[in-house]
DSSP file (Angstrom, degrees, kcal/mol; ACC not computed):
  #  RESIDUE AA STRUCTURE BP1 BP2  ACC     N-H-->O    O-->H-N    N-H-->O    O-->H-N    TCO  KAPPA ALPHA  PHI   PSI    X-CA   Y-CA   Z-CA
    1    1 A M              0   0    0      0, 0.0     2,-0.1     0, 0.0     3,-0.0   0.000 360.0 360.0 360.0 143.5  108.7  133.2  108.1
    2    2 A A        -     0   0    0      1,-0.1    61,-0.6    60,-0.1     2,-0.3  -0.413 360.0-104.1 -79.1 151.8  107.0  132.2  104.8
    3    3 A V  E     -A   62   0A   0     59,-0.2     2,-0.4    -2,-0.1    59,-0.2  -0.604  38.2-155.9 -74.7 132.7  104.8  129.1  104.5
    4    4 A D  E     -A   61   0A   0     57,-3.3    57,-2.7    -2,-0.3     2,-0.4  -0.875   1.6-146.5-113.0 143.5  106.6  126.3  102.8
    5    5 A E  E     -A   60   0A   0     -2,-0.4     2,-0.4    55,-0.2    55,-0.2  -0.922  11.2-172.9-113.4 136.2  105.0  123.4  100.9
    6    6 A L  E     -A   59   0A   0     53,-2.5    53,-3.1    -2,-0.4     2,-0.4  -0.996   8.3-158.7-125.4 128.3  106.3  119.8  100.7
    7    7 A R  E     +A   58   0A   0     -2,-0.4    25,-3.2    51,-0.2    26,-0.3  -0.886  22.2 156.0-108.5 138.0  104.7  117.3   98.4
    8    8 A F  E     -A   57   0A   0     49,-2.0    49,-3.7    -2,-0.4     2,-0.4  -0.979  34.4-123.6-154.3 161.3  105.1  113.6   99.0
    9    9 A S  E     -A   56   0A   0     21,-0.4     2,-0.4    -2,-0.3    47,-0.2  -0.864  22.4-162.6-109.6 145.6  103.5  110.2   98.4
   10   10 A L  E     +A   55   0A   0     45,-3.0    45,-1.8    -2,-0.4     2,-0.2  -0.976  18.5 173.6-128.5 143.7  102.5  107.7  101.0
   11   11 A A  E     +A   54   0A   0     -2,-0.4    43,-0.2    43,-0.2    -2,-0.0  -0.692  17.1 160.9-144.8  87.2  101.6  104.0  100.8
   12   12 A I  E     -A   53   0A   0     41,-3.3    41,-2.5    -2,-0.2     5,-0.1  -0.905  30.0-143.4-113.3 102.5  101.2  102.7  104.4
   13   13 A P  E >>  -A   52   0A   0      0, 0.0     4,-2.3     0, 0.0     3,-0.6  -0.204  28.4-104.2 -61.6 157.5   99.2   99.4  104.4
   14   14 A A  H 3> S+     0   0    0     37,-2.0     4,-1.5     1,-0.3    38,-0.2   0.857 119.7  55.7 -53.2 -41.8   96.8   98.9  107.3
   15   15 A Q  H 34 S+     0   0    0      1,-0.2     4,-0.4     2,-0.2    -1,-0.3   0.890 110.8  44.7 -62.5 -38.1   99.2   96.4  109.1
   16   16 A E  H X4 S+     0   0    0     -3,-0.6     3,-1.4     1,-0.2     4,-0.4   0.875 107.4  59.2 -70.9 -36.5  102.0   99.0  109.1
   17   17 A W  H >X S+     0   0    0     -4,-2.3     3,-1.8     1,-0.3     4,-0.5   0.807  90.5  71.7 -62.7 -28.2   99.6  101.8  110.2
   18   18 A L  H >X S+     0   0    0     -4,-1.5     3,-1.3     1,-0.3     4,-0.6   0.803  84.3  68.7 -57.6 -29.0   98.8   99.7  113.3
   19   19 A A  H X4>S+     0   0    0     -3,-1.4     5,-2.0    -4,-0.4     3,-0.7   0.816  91.1  61.2 -59.3 -29.7  102.2  100.6  114.6
   20   20 A F  H X45S+     0   0    0     -3,-1.8     3,-0.5    -4,-0.4    -1,-0.3   0.739 103.6  49.0 -71.6 -21.0  101.0  104.2  115.0
   21   21 A Y  H <<5S+     0   0    0     -3,-1.3    -1,-0.3    -4,-0.5    -2,-0.2   0.547 106.2  59.7 -88.5  -9.1   98.4  103.0  117.5
   22   22 A Q  T <<5S-     0   0    0     -3,-0.7    -1,-0.2    -4,-0.6    -2,-0.2   0.050 134.4 -68.8-109.5  24.6  101.1  101.0  119.4
   23   23 A G  T < 5S+     0   0    0     -3,-0.5     2,-0.6     1,-0.3    -3,-0.2   0.227  89.1 128.7 116.4 -15.8  103.3  104.0  120.3
   24   24 A V      < +     0   0    0     -5,-2.0    -1,-0.3     1,-0.2    -2,-0.1  -0.642  29.2 175.8 -73.1 120.5  104.9  105.3  117.0
   25   25 A R        +     0   0    0     -2,-0.6    16,-3.2    -3,-0.1    17,-0.4   0.757  50.0  53.7-100.6 -28.0  104.1  109.0  117.2
   26   26 A D  E     -D   40   0B   0     14,-0.3     2,-0.4    15,-0.1    -1,-0.1  -0.828  59.7-148.1-117.4 150.1  105.9  110.5  114.2
   27   27 A V  E     -D   39   0B   0     12,-3.1    12,-2.2    -2,-0.3     2,-0.5  -0.930  12.5-159.3-108.2 135.8  105.9  109.9  110.4
   28   28 A V  E     +D   38   0B   0     -2,-0.4     2,-0.3    10,-0.2    10,-0.2  -0.978  18.5 172.8-117.7 123.5  109.1  110.6  108.5
   29   29 A V  E     -D   37   0B   0      8,-2.6     8,-2.6    -2,-0.5     2,-0.6  -0.906  31.4-131.2-129.0 156.2  108.7  111.2  104.8
   30   30 A R  E     -D   36   0B   0     -2,-0.3   -21,-0.4     6,-0.2     6,-0.2  -0.944  30.1-136.5-105.7 120.4  111.0  112.2  101.9
   31   31 A A    >   -     0   0    0      4,-3.5     3,-2.2    -2,-0.6   -23,-0.3  -0.240  26.8-103.5 -69.8 163.3  109.3  114.9   99.9
   32   32 A H  T 3  S+     0   0    0    -25,-3.2   -24,-0.1     1,-0.3    -1,-0.1   0.769 122.9  57.0 -59.7 -26.4  109.5  114.8   96.1
   33   33 A D  T 3  S-     0   0    0    -26,-0.3    -1,-0.3     2,-0.1     3,-0.1   0.389 123.6-103.2 -88.3   4.9  112.2  117.5   96.1
   34   34 A G  S <  S+     0   0    0     -3,-2.2    -2,-0.1     1,-0.3     2,-0.1   0.251  78.0 131.8  97.6 -12.9  114.4  115.4   98.4
   35   35 A R        -     0   0    0     -5,-0.1    -4,-3.5     1,-0.0     2,-0.4  -0.423  49.4-137.2 -72.6 149.9  113.8  117.1  101.7
   36   36 A T  E     -D   30   0B   0     -6,-0.2     2,-0.4    -3,-0.1    -6,-0.2  -0.895  22.6-176.7-107.9 137.8  113.0  114.9  104.7
   37   37 A V  E     -D   29   0B   0     -8,-2.6    -8,-2.6    -2,-0.4     2,-0.4  -0.988  13.8-156.4-136.5 145.4  110.2  116.0  107.1
   38   38 A R  E     +D   28   0B   0     -2,-0.4   -10,-0.2   -10,-0.2   -12,-0.0  -0.970  22.5 161.3-119.7 134.0  108.9  114.5  110.4
   39   39 A F  E     -D   27   0B   0    -12,-2.2   -12,-3.1    -2,-0.4     2,-0.1  -0.982  46.6 -79.2-149.0 159.2  105.4  115.2  111.7
   40   40 A P  E >   -D   26   0B   0      0, 0.0     3,-1.7     0, 0.0   -14,-0.3  -0.355  33.1-136.3 -62.8 132.1  102.9  113.7  114.1
   41   41 A A  G >  S+     0   0    0    -16,-3.2     3,-2.4     1,-0.3     4,-0.4   0.758  96.4  77.9 -59.9 -25.8  101.1  110.7  112.8
   42   42 A R  G >  S+     0   0    0    -17,-0.4     3,-1.1     1,-0.3    -1,-0.3   0.762  81.3  67.8 -58.9 -23.8   97.8  112.0  114.2
   43   43 A H  G <  S+     0   0    0     -3,-1.7    -1,-0.3     1,-0.2    -2,-0.2   0.661  95.4  56.5 -70.8 -14.3   97.6  114.4  111.3
   44   44 A L  G X  S+     0   0    0     -3,-2.4     3,-2.3    -4,-0.2     4,-0.4   0.559  77.2  97.2 -90.1  -9.5   97.1  111.5  108.9
   45   45 A R  G X  S+     0   0    0     -3,-1.1     3,-1.4    -4,-0.4    -1,-0.2   0.835  76.2  58.6 -52.7 -39.4   94.0  110.1  110.7
   46   46 A P  G 3  S+     0   0    0      0, 0.0    -1,-0.3     0, 0.0    -2,-0.1   0.715 108.1  48.9 -64.2 -15.1   91.5  111.8  108.4
   47   47 A F  G <  S+     0   0    0     -3,-2.3     7,-0.4    -4,-0.1     2,-0.3   0.382  82.7 115.2-104.7   2.5   93.1  109.9  105.5
   48   48 A V    <   +     0   0    0     -3,-1.4     2,-0.2    -4,-0.4     5,-0.2  -0.579  39.7 179.2 -78.6 131.2   93.1  106.4  107.0
   49   49 A T  B >   -B   52   0A   0      3,-3.0     3,-0.9    -2,-0.3    31,-0.1  -0.643  50.2 -89.3-116.3 179.5   91.0  103.8  105.3
   50   50 A H  T 3  S+     0   0    0      1,-0.2    30,-0.1    -2,-0.2     3,-0.1   0.745 130.6  49.4 -61.6 -21.4   90.5  100.2  106.1
   51   51 A A  T 3  S-     0   0    0     28,-0.5   -37,-2.0     1,-0.3     2,-0.4   0.626 119.3-106.1 -92.6 -15.3   93.4   99.5  103.7
   52   52 A G  E <   -AB  13  49A   0     -3,-0.9    -3,-3.0   -39,-0.3     2,-0.5  -0.969  55.4 -36.2 129.7-146.1   95.8  102.1  105.3
   53   53 A V  E     +A   12   0A   0    -41,-2.5   -41,-3.3    -2,-0.4     2,-0.3  -0.982  63.1 161.9-124.8 120.3   97.0  105.5  104.1
   54   54 A F  E     +A   11   0A   0     -2,-0.5   -43,-0.2    -7,-0.4     2,-0.2  -0.977  23.2  59.7-138.1 147.9   97.6  106.0  100.4
   55   55 A G  E    S-A   10   0A   0    -45,-1.8   -45,-3.0    -2,-0.3     2,-0.4  -0.711  76.6 -60.8 134.3-178.9   98.0  109.0   98.0
   56   56 A E  E     -A    9   0A   0     17,-0.5    16,-3.2   -47,-0.2    17,-1.3  -0.878  53.3-167.5-103.4 137.7   99.9  112.1   97.3
   57   57 A F  E     -AC   8  71A   0    -49,-3.7   -49,-2.0    -2,-0.4     2,-0.5  -0.845  20.4-146.2-127.6 157.8   99.9  114.8   99.9
   58   58 A C  E     -AC   7  70A   0     12,-2.6    12,-2.0    -2,-0.3     2,-0.5  -0.989  14.8-165.9-125.0 120.9  100.9  118.4  100.4
   59   59 A L  E     -AC   6  69A   0    -53,-3.1   -53,-2.5    -2,-0.5     2,-0.5  -0.925   4.4-160.5-106.6 124.2  102.2  119.5  103.8
   60   60 A R  E     +AC   5  68A   0      8,-2.9     7,-3.3    -2,-0.5     8,-1.6  -0.921  13.7 179.9-108.3 129.4  102.4  123.2  104.5
   61   61 A V  E     -AC   4  66A   0    -57,-2.7   -57,-3.3    -2,-0.5     2,-0.5  -0.948  25.4-155.6-129.2 148.2  104.6  124.4  107.3
   62   62 A D  E >  S-AC   3  65A   0      3,-2.9     3,-1.9    -2,-0.3     2,-0.6  -0.909  78.0 -51.0-120.2  97.9  105.5  127.8  108.8
   63   63 A G  T 3  S-     0   0    0    -61,-0.6   -59,-0.1    -2,-0.5   -61,-0.0  -0.632 123.7 -23.2  69.0-119.4  108.9  127.3  110.3
   64   64 A S  T 3  S+     0   0    0     -2,-0.6     2,-0.5    -3,-0.1    -1,-0.3   0.314 118.0 102.3-103.5   7.5  108.4  124.2  112.5
   65   65 A R  E <  S-C   62   0A   0     -3,-1.9    -3,-2.9     1,-0.0     2,-0.4  -0.812  72.0-129.6 -97.6 126.4  104.6  124.7  112.8
   66   66 A L  E     +C   61   0A   0     -2,-0.5    -5,-0.3    -5,-0.2     3,-0.1  -0.606  26.3 178.8 -72.3 123.2  102.4  122.5  110.6
   67   67 A V  E     -     0   0A   0     -7,-3.3     2,-0.3    -2,-0.4    -6,-0.2   0.868  60.1 -21.9 -92.5 -47.0   99.9  124.7  108.9
   68   68 A S  E     -C   60   0A   0     -8,-1.6    -8,-2.9     2,-0.0     2,-0.4  -0.992  44.8-156.5-161.2 159.2   97.9  122.1  106.9
   69   69 A L  E     +C   59   0A   0     -2,-0.3     2,-0.3   -10,-0.2   -10,-0.2  -0.973  23.1 167.5-140.0 124.6   98.0  118.7  105.4
   70   70 A K  E     -C   58   0A   0    -12,-2.0   -12,-2.6    -2,-0.4     2,-0.5  -0.985  36.2-117.7-138.8 152.1   95.8  117.7  102.5
   71   71 A R  E     -C   57   0A   0     -2,-0.3   -14,-0.3   -14,-0.2   -16,-0.0  -0.757  22.1-170.7 -86.7 128.8   95.7  114.8  100.1
   72   72 A L        +     0   0    0    -16,-3.2   -15,-0.2    -2,-0.5    -1,-0.1   0.783  69.3  28.4 -89.7 -31.6   96.2  115.9   96.5
   73   73 A S  S    S-     0   0    0    -17,-1.3   -17,-0.5     1,-0.0    -1,-0.2  -0.947  86.2-105.5-131.3 151.4   95.3  112.7   94.7
   74   74 A P        -     0   0    0      0, 0.0   -18,-0.1     0, 0.0   -19,-0.1  -0.321  57.6 -78.0 -67.0 158.2   93.0  109.9   95.5
   75   75 A P        -     0   0    0      0, 0.0     6,-0.1     0, 0.0   -20,-0.1  -0.293  32.7-147.1 -56.6 139.4   94.7  106.6   96.6
   76   76 A R  S    S+     0   0    0     -3,-0.1     2,-0.5     4,-0.1     5,-0.0   0.776  81.8  81.1 -78.7 -27.5   96.1  104.7   93.6
   77   77 A N  S >  S-     0   0    0      1,-0.2     3,-2.0     2,-0.0     4,-0.4  -0.692  79.3-142.2 -80.9 122.6   95.3  101.4   95.4
   78   78 A R  G >  S+     0   0    0     -2,-0.5     3,-0.7     1,-0.3    -1,-0.2   0.811 103.0  53.5 -56.8 -29.7   91.7  100.5   94.9
   79   79 A L  G 3  S+     0   0    0      1,-0.2   -28,-0.5     2,-0.2    -1,-0.3   0.689  98.7  66.3 -76.8 -16.9   91.5   99.2   98.4
   80   80 A G  G <         0   0    0     -3,-2.0   -26,-0.3     1,-0.2    -1,-0.2   0.541 360.0 360.0 -82.9  -6.0   92.9  102.5   99.8
   81   81 A G    <         0   0    0     -3,-0.7    -1,-0.2    -4,-0.4    -2,-0.2   0.439 360.0 360.0-123.7 360.0   90.0  104.6   98.8
């Protein structure tokens, strides 16, 4: 199966991100092309700042397997970066 890319933007303030430490395991996002994807919140940990998680991201998947997740743009919120 070919690797597929989904691009999406996130703006999760720190207070909302705390829910992921309190048992919420998955993030559900709508990609720019309209597709919805669910993936484990732990993959966002490298992008968490004191303000939360902000920016545009690219998620690469091979079938149902997450291949990579990277931030494409710096956070737009000055506090997010």
